[in-house]
C-alpha positions in Angstrom: 150.7 82.2 57.2 152.4 83.4 54.0 152.5 87.2 53.9 150.6 89.1 51.1 152.5 91.1 48.6 151.3 94.0 46.5 151.9 92.0 43.3 149.8 89.1 44.6 147.0 91.4 45.5 146.9 93.3 42.2 147.1 90.2 40.1 144.5 88.0 41.8 141.2 87.4 40.0 139.5 86.6 43.3 139.0 90.2 44.5 137.0 93.1 43.2 138.9 96.2 42.0 137.8 98.1 45.2 139.0 95.3 47.4 142.4 95.3 45.6 142.7 99.0 46.3 141.8 98.5 49.9 144.3 95.7 50.3 147.2 97.6 48.8 146.4 100.6 51.0 146.2 98.4 54.1 148.9 95.7 53.3 150.5 96.0 56.8 147.2 95.5 58.5 146.3 92.6 56.2 149.5 90.8 57.2 149.0 91.1 60.9 147.5 88.2 62.9 143.8 88.4 63.7 141.0 86.5 65.4 138.3 85.3 63.0 135.4 85.0 65.3 133.5 88.0 66.8 130.3 88.6 68.7 127.4 91.1 68.8 125.0 92.8 71.3 122.2 90.4 70.2 124.1 87.2 70.9 125.3 88.6 74.2 121.7 88.6 75.3 121.9 84.8 75.4 125.3 84.7 77.0 124.0 83.1 80.2 123.1 80.0 78.2 125.7 79.9 75.5 128.9 81.6 74.5 128.3 82.4 70.8 131.1 82.9 68.3 130.2 84.5 64.9 132.2 84.9 61.7 131.6 88.2 60.0 132.8 88.7 56.4 131.8 91.1 53.6 128.7 89.7 51.9 128.0 88.9 48.2 130.4 90.7 45.9 131.6 93.6 48.1 135.0 92.0 48.2 134.8 88.7 46.4 134.7 88.7 42.6 132.3 85.7 42.9 129.4 86.3 45.2 129.6 84.8 48.7 125.8 85.0 49.0 124.1 83.1 46.2 120.6 84.2 47.2 121.4 87.9 47.6 120.3 88.9 44.1 116.9 87.2 44.2 116.4 88.3 47.9 117.4 91.9 47.4 119.2 91.9 50.8 122.5 93.5 50.1 121.6 97.0 51.0 119.8 95.9 54.1 122.6 93.6 55.2 123.6 93.4 58.8 127.2 94.3 57.8 126.0 97.9 57.5 124.6 98.3 61.0 125.9 98.8 64.5 129.6 98.3 65.2 129.9 96.2 62.0 129.1 99.4 60.0 131.8 101.4 61.5 135.3 101.6 60.0 136.9 99.1 62.4 134.2 96.6 61.8 134.3 97.1 58.0 138.1 96.7 57.9 138.0 93.5 59.9 135.2 92.0 57.8 137.1 92.9 54.6 140.3 91.4 55.9 138.6 88.1 56.9 137.0 87.9 53.5 140.4 88.3 51.8 141.9 85.7 54.0 139.1 83.3 53.2 139.5 83.9 49.5 143.3 83.9 49.3 144.5 81.9 52.3 141.8 79.2 52.4 144.0 76.5 54.0 145.2 78.8 56.8 141.7 80.2 57.2 140.1 76.8 57.8 142.9 75.7 60.1 142.5 79.0 62.1 138.8 78.5 62.4 139.2 75.0 63.8 141.9 76.3 66.2 139.5 78.9 67.5 136.6 76.4 67.7 138.8 74.1 69.8 139.9 76.9 72.1 136.2 77.9 72.6 135.3 74.3 73.5 138.1 74.2 76.0 136.8 77.4 77.6 133.3 75.9 77.6 134.6 73.0 79.6 136.1 75.4 82.2 133.1 77.7 82.5 130.3 75.2 82.0 128.7 77.5 79.4 128.4 75.6 76.0 129.9 77.2 72.9 127.8 78.0 69.9 129.2 78.8 66.4 127.7 80.8 63.5 130.0 80.7 60.5 127.7 82.9 58.2 127.2 86.0 60.2 127.1 88.1 57.0 127.7 85.6 54.3 125.9 82.5 52.9 128.7 79.9 52.3 128.5 76.1 52.5 130.8 75.3 55.5 129.4 71.8 55.9 132.8 70.1 55.3 134.3 72.1 58.2 131.3 71.4 60.4 131.7 67.7 59.8 135.2 67.9 61.3 133.8 69.0 64.7 130.7 66.8 65.2 130.6 67.5 68.9 130.3 71.3 68.4 127.0 73.0 67.8 126.7 75.3 64.7 123.8 77.3 63.4 123.1 79.8 60.5 120.5 81.7 58.6 120.4 81.1 54.8 118.4 82.4 51.9 119.0 79.1 50.0 116.0 76.9 50.6 117.7 73.8 49.3 120.5 74.2 51.9 117.9 74.0 54.7 115.9 71.2 53.2 119.0 69.0 52.4 120.9 69.6 55.6 121.5 66.3 57.4 124.2 67.3 59.9 122.9 66.8 63.4 125.1 69.6 64.8 124.1 72.2 62.2 120.9 74.1 62.7 119.6 76.2 59.8 116.9 78.9 59.7 115.4 79.9 56.3 115.7 83.7 55.8 112.6 85.0 53.9 112.3 87.8 51.5 109.5 89.7 49.7 111.8 91.0 47.0 111.1 88.9 43.9 108.8 86.2 42.5 111.6 83.7 43.1 112.0 84.6 46.8 108.2 84.6 47.4 107.9 81.2 45.8 110.7 80.0 48.1 108.9 81.5 51.1 105.7 79.6 50.3 107.7 76.3 49.9 109.4 76.9 53.3 106.1 77.4 54.9 104.7 74.2 53.3 107.8 72.3 54.5 107.2 73.6 58.0 110.7 75.1 58.3 111.8 77.6 60.8 111.6 81.0 59.0 113.1 84.4 59.9 111.4 87.4 58.3 112.6 91.0 58.8 110.0 93.8 59.1 110.8 97.3 57.8 110.2 98.9 61.2 111.8 99.5 64.6 108.3 100.1 66.0 109.5 103.5 67.3 107.2 106.5 67.8 105.5 107.6 64.7 105.9 104.4 62.8 102.7 102.7 61.7 104.1 99.3 60.6 103.8 97.0 63.5 104.8 93.4 63.9 101.9 91.1 64.7 102.0 89.6 68.2 101.2 86.2 66.8 104.9 85.8 65.7 107.8 84.9 68.0 110.6 87.5 68.2 114.1 86.5 66.9 115.5 89.8 68.2 115.6 88.8 71.9 118.5 86.3 71.4 120.2 84.6 68.5 119.8 81.1 70.0 117.9 79.8 67.0 118.6 76.2 67.5 116.4 76.4 70.7 113.4 77.8 68.8 110.5 75.8 67.4 110.0 75.4 63.6 107.9 78.5 63.3 108.0 82.0 61.7 110.0 84.5 63.8 110.4 88.2 63.2 113.3 90.7 63.2 113.2 94.4 63.2 115.1 96.3 60.6 118.7 97.2 61.7 120.9 100.1 60.6 118.3 102.5 59.2 116.5 105.8 60.0 112.8 106.7 59.8 113.3 108.4 56.4 114.8 105.3 54.9 112.1 103.1 56.4 109.4 105.4 55.2 110.7 105.2 51.6 111.0 101.4 51.8 107.5 101.1 53.1 106.2 102.3 49.7 107.8 99.3 48.0 106.0 96.0 47.3 109.2 94.3 46.2 111.5 94.5 49.2 113.7 92.2 51.2 111.5 93.4 54.2 107.9 93.1 55.0 106.6 96.6 54.3 103.3 98.4 54.7 102.8 97.9 50.9 103.4 94.1 50.9 102.3 93.0 54.3 99.0 91.7 53.1 100.7 89.7 50.4 103.0 88.3 53.0 100.1 87.2 55.1 98.6 85.4 52.1 101.9 83.7 51.3 102.2 82.3 54.8 98.5 81.4 55.0 99.4 78.1 53.4 100.7 77.1 56.8 97.1 76.6 57.9 96.3 74.6 54.7 99.3 72.3 55.2 98.6 71.7 58.9 
């Protein structure tokens, strides 16, 4: 891979000013080899069935001058993004995600070749261990990777997306997509209703951890998507996720909002009304 220079970084239109500053301050780290795929505690819960490989980049416009998450604005999900929670939210996780994003934006040919190389290595490992490999290219982004996925038709890929059209139009047999719902805007609520009518698999995040003192509870009628991340094994139903990377004070403030990425105490009745169309369409 061609090494980055300060001149190249400062002159590129592809990065935000903050990303340029980070890159110039970390030019030696940026030029070191790195592995693109990572993992998480959640996916490790399903490690007895699949070895899951996830690509984590910086979402929306945190690094890229053009958003990497086209649905982020209408969904209002940037502040609640997974990139801010757990190990991803720590300095090492943030630096790695930033570096991957810069490599994607400025070394695209190398980036895709490296991804395919790591996919092939994972498949060879799967043959040795007998545990199938599973790949999620949009761990914290929402990019159309369909052309790359077509190059590995025997590998299984999956993603969440806030773009309803991407789910509805997906025809790749080895690419499983789950629609990620939001209660943030009129546009996202309309899309949720359409997703329900089309009987898609839908993931919805509740603004709760269901810890002591929290009154917002997730109805037991929904399946949990927190147990594992093996979405391609789930039925086409609504599944729930608890909010990550937050404290009680933040969740209490969010629960006062009707327009939120999350299902909150204020909008939970409206959410139930939106998904009630499921019974009408059945």
